[in-house]
C-alpha angles and dihedrals in degrees: 000000000000110000092186089074089066124079118228104185137123093279091056091050091049091048092050091057096044095092096052093089090067101027101053098051090048094045093047090047091052091048093050102034103030099032098237120161113253094218092055094049098046098040091050094047092044092051091047091052092049096047095042089047091052094044100042095028090228132072116268120208115225094235099156090048089050089058090051089049092050093050091043091057095041094050097031095237119191121248090253092054090049092049092049094048091048093050091048092047091049091049092048093049090047092052096047091044096048093046095041088236089138091079090056092047091047092056095052102039109081122218094246089065091053091047090048092055090048091049094048091049091050092046092051091051093047091050092050090046092054090049089052093049092049092045095238102113118121089237093060095042093051092051095040089239099129114144103238099195107046092061092062100047107097140173115201090344094305118112109252091230090061091052090049092048094049092047091048093051092048091050091049093046090052091049094232 
């Protein structure tokens, strides 16, 4: 392997950190909610990034695994369910990549279907986030970690955490 073919400059360092904004919240959520081991998550993701970077010569975001992570957090999947879905997703992606079936799938799957999956994933995460903020999630109740004060702060009869959550989502949707 010839390391001189790779660039190691400030742009590469910045690019290597670009995925942390999505990766860290999902990883931390899966550690807390789903009980995954942090060493297993970060070593696996790190190895994937290294090998995919060497093979493809560019960094590859783990988008399908982010979807699994989002659904895992939103539905409180067990570690075994997460492992099984990750293995099946990896096998599926390998098959469609190796057989070039992805081009056929891409021609028949309309963009509204893709947008629907994105919207449902975001909605599930927002719903779970509101439950966390209000202290009513099953995870918090089981561990007796419900925030007792945020639930009672209200503005016009609406819990303040709901207002903050809605405002945050509007700001993010507008890209402000």
